N, C-alpha and C positions, 0 to 999 in steps of 0.2 A: 465441269471439265471434257474435251472438248468433247463430244456431239451430243455430249447425253444433261438433258438438263435436270433439276434437281429432282423438280416434279416428275417425272418419269423415270427419274431410280427411285424415289419413294414406293410408285406403283407397282416395284415389283419386287421390294422387302420383304416377307418374314420377318417381324421383331421377334429377336430368340430370347426364351431364356430357361437354359434346361438342369441350369446346377443344380444337385444333391442337393442344395441347403436354397431353397429359394421357398418361401410362403405365399400365403395368401395377398399380404400386404409387399408382397413382393411382383405378383400381378396383381395387383389393382394400379403401379406407380409403373407398369410398365403400358398396361392397356392404354393411361392417363397419356404418355408418354406416343405408346405407337396414333393416338388420334391427330395428337398434336404436331407428329411429325408428315402424318398423313402415309406410311407404310400399306402394303396389301393386306398380311395380315399379322398376328401374334402364333409364335409359336411355346407352348409350356409341353410337358409332360403331363402323363394321361391324368394323375390324380388331383393338375390344379385347371383341366379344364374348366368346368362349371364357374372357379372359381372368375376364368378368364370370361368366357364370354358373359358373367353378372355382369364383367367391371366395364366392360369393352364399352365405347365413349362415342364411338364411332366405326365410319362401317366393316371395318375391317374382321376380316375372316380369323376364326378359327386354328391354326392347325397342329395334333398330339406327333406322338414320336410314338410307335412302337416297337418291342425287342429290341431296346437303346441300355445302355452304345453297343453290346457285343455280337448280337446277330444273332447269338446261341441258345435263344429257346427254341419250344417245340412249336412247331408250326400252330395245332390246339390252344398254346400259347398268344404268340400274336395274334392268333382269329381272333380270339378272344376280348383281348386285351381291345385291341380295333372296336370291336362290337362297342365295347365298354367308356372309351372314349367317342364314339359317334354319340351314342346313345346321352350322353354327356352334353354335345354339339360342338363336340369338333364337326368339323363339317372338310378336312382334309387331314391326311394319317401319313405318314414320313415312318417307312417297316424300314426295317436293319435287315440287309439281309446275311446270308449263315456266308460268309470269306471264303472260311477252308472246303465249302463247297464249291467258290464259284477257282478258288485252284485248282480242284484235283477233276474240272472240268466238272461237275454232276449237276448237266442244264437240268434232268429230269426234278432233281429232287429240288434246284432253285427254283423251279417255276411252279412248282406241288405248295412249296413254301409264299413265294409270292400268288398266287391264283390264292390260297384260302383264307389270306387277308383281306385280298379284294371279294369274293366271296362273304364276306360277314358282315365288309360296310359294301356296300354294291353302291351307294350312293356317295359319295366320300371322293374326295381328289386322291388317288394316290401315288407317293410317290417314291420309289428305292433305294433308297440310300448305300448303295455298296463300296462304299470307302477306298473310293479311286489311287492313294495313294499309296494301299497296301496292295494293291488290286500292282498297282502300274510296280510297287518296288521286289513283290516275290514273280508277280505269273507274266507281265510283261503290257505291252498294247496291246491282247490279245483276247487278254485273261477280263481287263473293262471292257472288251468291247464284245464278248459273250455273258460276263452279267449282266451289259445293258439290254440284247439281245432277248436273253432268258425273261424281265421283265415286262419287256413291247408283249412278248409270248403269250404271259402269264396276264396281262391285259392293264399295268398301269400304266400313267398319264405323263409320270414325272420320271426322269434316272435323276439321283441325287450324288454329287462326289461322297460328301464325307459328314460322319457325325463330329467332328471336329473334338473329341476324347480320345481320336484312337495317336499312339506315337509318332506314327508315318506324315503323321501331317494331314493338313484339311485341301480346298480347291488350289488349285492349279491352270495356269490356261493350258498343258499341255493336254489336263488326263480329260478337260470341259471341249478340247474339238476330236480327240478324243471319239468322247458321248458320241457325237456329235454327229460326226462321222459315223459312228455304232446306229444310232434311229433317225437319223437326218431330222426332218420338222416337222416327224408323225410325232412326240414326244416333247413332253418341257424337257427344261437338262437346271437342275437346282445346283448354283453351288456355295457351296457352307464348309466354312471352315476355317480361319486364321484373317479373314477381311478382311481388314481394320483401317487399309484409305482408299480414301476414290480414287488415285489409278489403279490400288487391285481391281476394285466391280467395275472400271471400264473399260482391262483388261480381260475378263475375264465378259463380260457381254461383248465382244469387237470377238471371244475366239466362238460364242455361242450358247453363252446362260439365259435364260427369259426370265427366271429368277431368281432372286438373292439369301443368302441365309447367315444373316447378321445379325451379331447383340450387337456391337458398336456401331450400331443403325446412325446415326447423330453425328459422332465422327466421321465416318465414309460419306453422310451429306451434305456436310460443309464444306467437305468440298469442291462440289460441284456447285456453290456458289445461295 
């Protein structure tokens, strides 16, 4: 679709399985599909990282989530979760901020929360999930920009739109554009949540996304030929 090839898009995908009911058998199937599709990474819950590492059949990286999905965890808990996930083999960590802190403008609190995870897993790629749909609805563009700037200041490598579990929704073209404006090319931007078609993916990439979090990876990729 458009100027993107199937292979180009596949190389930007975190093939994701974060359902609470997921089993090690499901992770094995996820890893096999990831190898077949040629995606960049698989993203699983912390307790399934070891299973994902063992099941990998290709060069895919293993990502895991921290403070998921609410972000309402003590920073020390998020840090320990990140450390354990990294010890199990995760090379990328997707952490959830405290959205309430972002809405009340607690920049110092956000920075400290993110920095705790950064320190606990220093050798991982750190993606910071800001729940962009909720921030935009409740705080507008500036709340989203502020969260992205706090993530950058605290040492994040990416800012990420969504967990995919928030009732306000997932990625949007507007959110990605605001995030790209906030961090420029200095950080990566991961769009995730509700991306179900090739048209969705292409629009988000056009807006500035540099990584895509997908559970419907095959369906999306099929739209690119």
